[in-house]
N, C-alpha and C positions, 0 to 999 in steps of 0.2 A: 653605751649605745646598744639598743635592742632591735633585732630584725625578726620579722615573721613573714614567711612566704608560703602561701597556700596554693598547692598545685591541684589541677582538676581531678586527679585520681585519689584524693583524700590524703596525700602526703603533705605534711606541714614541716617546714624547715625553720628551726629557731636558731638564732645567733646572738652573741653578745651576752647581756645581763638581763635576766628576767627577775625583776624585783617589784616592789610595791608601786613604783612610779610607772611601770609598764604593764601591770597586771590587768587593768581595765581594758587596755588596747588589745591584749592577748585574748581576753575573754570575748570581747566584741568580735574578733576575727574567728575564733574557734566556734562560737555559737552559730555561725552561718553554715557550718559543715554538717551535712547529714550523712549517715552511713558510717562504715568503719573508718577510723582515723589512725594514721601512722605519724607519730611525731619524731622527726629526726633531730637529734640534739648534738650532732657531731661538732657543730660550731657554737654550742651554748657553753659559755665560760663560767657562768654563775647563776644560781637560782636561790631565791630567798624563800621564806615561809609563804609569802604572798604568791610567789610563783608555784610553789607546791600546791597551794589552794586552787590555782587555775587548773592544774593537772587533775586534781581530785574532782573538782566541779565538772570538768569535761568528761571524765570517766563516768561519773554518776549519771550525767545527762545522756550519754551514749548508751550506757547499760540499760537505762530505763526504756530506751527506744529499741532495745534488742541488738545493739551494735557494740563493737569493741574499740578500745583505745590501746594501741601498742606504742611503746616508747623505745626508741633505738639509739644506739651510738652515743651513750652517755660518757662524757669524760670522767675519769676516776674521781675527781673532787666533787663533781655534780652527783655521781652515783652515790658517793658517801652521804650526801645530804638526804637523798631518798632513803638510803638504808638507815641512817640514824633516826629518821622520822617514822620508820616502819612501813613506808609506802611500797617498798620492794615486795612486801607480802600481799599488797592489795592490787597494785597496778601490774600490767603485763610489760615487764622490762626485758628487752632482748639485747 
C-alpha cells in the first residue's frame, strides 16, 4: 500500500511502497506542486527503480523552474537504494 499526503507548505509525506504500480499516481500528485518541495520518507518502506525515476523527474522539473527538492528521513534500506543508484550525489538527501 502506498500513501502520499501533500501539505500546503510544500511538504510531501510518502508511506508504504513506491513501486511501478504507484509511480504514475505519485507523479500526478507531485506535478501539481510549485516551489520548493520537501519529501518526507519517514514512513516509506520500499522504493523501486520506478520510484527513483519519480524522484529524479520531480528534481529535474523543480530545478528547471529554479526550485529545489529535498528528501528527508530515509529509512536505511531505502537510503541504500538511492546510494546504490548514485542518486545520493544528485539529489539533496537530508
